[in-house]
N, C-alpha and C positions, 0 to 999 in steps of 0.2 A: 504493499500500500504506499502510495506517494505521501508528499508533505500535507496536502490538503486533507487526505484522508485519515493520515496520522492526527491531525489536530482535531478532527470531529469523531474520531474512534469512540472516545468517552463519553459522547452526547448521545447515542442511540437511546440509552434510559431515560433521557428526559422526554421523550415522545409519547409521554403515555397520558396527557394532558389536555388538549383542545383539540380543533380539526387538525388532521396530521399536517396539511400544508402550512397553517397557522403556527404549529409546533416546530416546524422545519424551518420557516422565515423567523421565529424567535431564537434559535440556536444560532442561525448566520448572523442574524442582527448582533447579539451578544459578541460572536467572534470578531465582528467587524470592529465593535465596539471596543472591544479589547485591544486592538491594533493588529490582529493575527492575520487578517486578509487586507492586503495592501491597495490603495489605488490603482487602478489599470489593471490587477490581476485578472485573468480569465479563469472562471469557475469551471471546473471539470463537471459536467454531469455524471460520467461513470464513478468518479472517484467518491463524489458525495453520496450518491445513491447507495452505494456499496458501504460507506462508513454508517450511514444512517439508517440503512435497510429499509429505504422507500423506493416509490414508483417514479420514473421520470415524469409522469403526468403530474405526482404529486411535488414533485421538485421544481417542475416547470409553474406550477400555481404559486409556489412560495417565491421563485424569482419574479414573477409578476407584481406580488405583493410588495416586496422589496424594491422594485422598480418604480413603483408608485411612490414610495417612501424616498426616492432620490438616493438611495445606497447602492443599487445597481442600475446598469444601462444595458439595454439589449442592441447590439448592433448586427445588421442585417447581414447574414450569410458569415457571420464571424463568431458570434456566440455571445456570452452574456459575462461582463466585466463589471468589477467593483467601481463606483464612480470615483469622478475628481472634482470636489467642490470648487466653485468658483470663488472670488472675492466676494462678490453680490452675495451668493450662498451663505459665506461666513458672516457677513454683517448682519444679514437676516438671522441667522441663527443665534448670534449674541442678543439681537433684539428680544427674540423668544425667551432666551435665557433670563434676561434682565426682569422682564415681566413676570415669569413664572417662578424662577428660584426666590426672587425678592418677596412675591406674593406669599409663598408658601412660610418664609420667614417671618413675615408680617402677621400671619393668621394664627401663629402658634397661642395657644392657649397658656394656662400656667404652668410653670416647669413643676415635676422634673420631665424632660422629654426621652424619647427612646433614642439614647445617642451610641449604642453600641456598634452600629454598623459605621457610623462616622469615625470613630475612635479606632476600629479595626482597618479602616482605608488610610489614615495616618500612621498607623503601626506599619502598614504593607509599604507606603511611601517611604518611611524612616529605612526600613529593610532594604528597599530598592536604591536607596541613596547611599548607602553603606557599601553595596555591591557594584555601585556605578552603573546599574542597570536602568536607563534612562526610559526605555520602553515601559518597563515594570513599574516605574515611576508615573508615566502616563497612565497606565492602567489604573493604579492606584487612586490618582486624581479623578478619573473617569467614575471610579465606584464612589468616592466621596461625594460628588453631586448627585449620583443616583440616590445614594442614601440620604441626601439633605432634601431631594424632591420627595422621597419616600416619607418623610415626616408629615405630609399632608394628609396621609392615609387614603390615597385617591388612586385607584388602579388606573384610570384614565389617564391621569396626569403622569402616572408611573410610564404607561405605555407610549405616550405621546414624547415625554422627554427620552426615553430608551434611544429613540429614533433619531431625535435632534443631537444627542450628544455622539450617538454613532456616527452621525453625518460629519460633525465636529472633529472627531479622532481621525477621520480621513484626511482632514486638511493637515493635521499635523505631520503626516507622513511625508509631506513635500519638503519639510524644512530638514536643512543639512545639518543643525545642531539641537536635537530635541532637548538636551541638557538645559539649554539657555532658555527655552520655552517653559518646560516643566518645573526645574528646580525651585525657582521663586516661590511658587504657590504651595509648598509644603509648609513653608511658615505663616501662610496666609489660612492653610485649612487648620492649623492649631490654632490661630488666632480665633477663627470663627467657632471652632468647637468649643473654645475656653469661654467665649461669650455666651453661646448656647448652655454650657454647663451651670454660668452662672444664672441664666435665666433672662439675661439681657437681649431682648429681641431688638430693641432699636439700636444698640450698636452691632449687633450681629448684621441687621438689614444692612446698615451703614459700611461695616466692613466689605460684606457681599456686593454692593453697587461699586465700591472702589476695586474690589476684585476683578469684577467682570469688565470694568471700564479698562483696567490695566492689561486684563489677559487680551482682550480685543485687540489694544494698540500694539501691545507686544507681538501678537501674532502677525499683525499687519507689518511691522518692522521686520520681523524675523524673515518673514517672505521676501524681504528687500536686503536681508543679510545684516541687519543692524539691531537685534532684540537686544533689550536691557533688562537689568533687574530692577 
């Protein structure tokens, strides 16, 4: 089994929960969000069907779902490829993040909050930094924001933001120095977690607004080779 099959082989057991095509799409969406399928990668029907134990028709329906979400693109007579977000796509993603993530923090009731997932993501980021594994640090940051959105307790928001964050992760792959993009945000994640532990949602929202503004600008600069801390 080649690399795509290896990456998906452990996911077959996850396919026991919604319609098969939706579950396949969720597996692929997660793998894209975790940085394992890079922009421009051609997806192999044979490998993925074998790894997940699904039919071609099921996989093609999953491809259609993810194409609608802008995570994949179908090229006539060539196949299905992982998308490459444009600068306009990235700007729009950050508009969505600002609206949704800040609203989640603003809407939190009285503490304590369920912060174990956020704390686990920070710890994963610290391990990745110690190992100089910048892809893993990006994945930890991805999980931090998924856990942040999960505080809203809304499956619909969770589903929407999984797609938004997965699409954003694709933009990160175009950068030559992922360390410069991801490493500043570990300290910011710690500060945000600390504010939420104290129940200070106003401060947490302010931190998050500045966080997203800095991240958006840093990504723009990184695309031009001049990312800053």
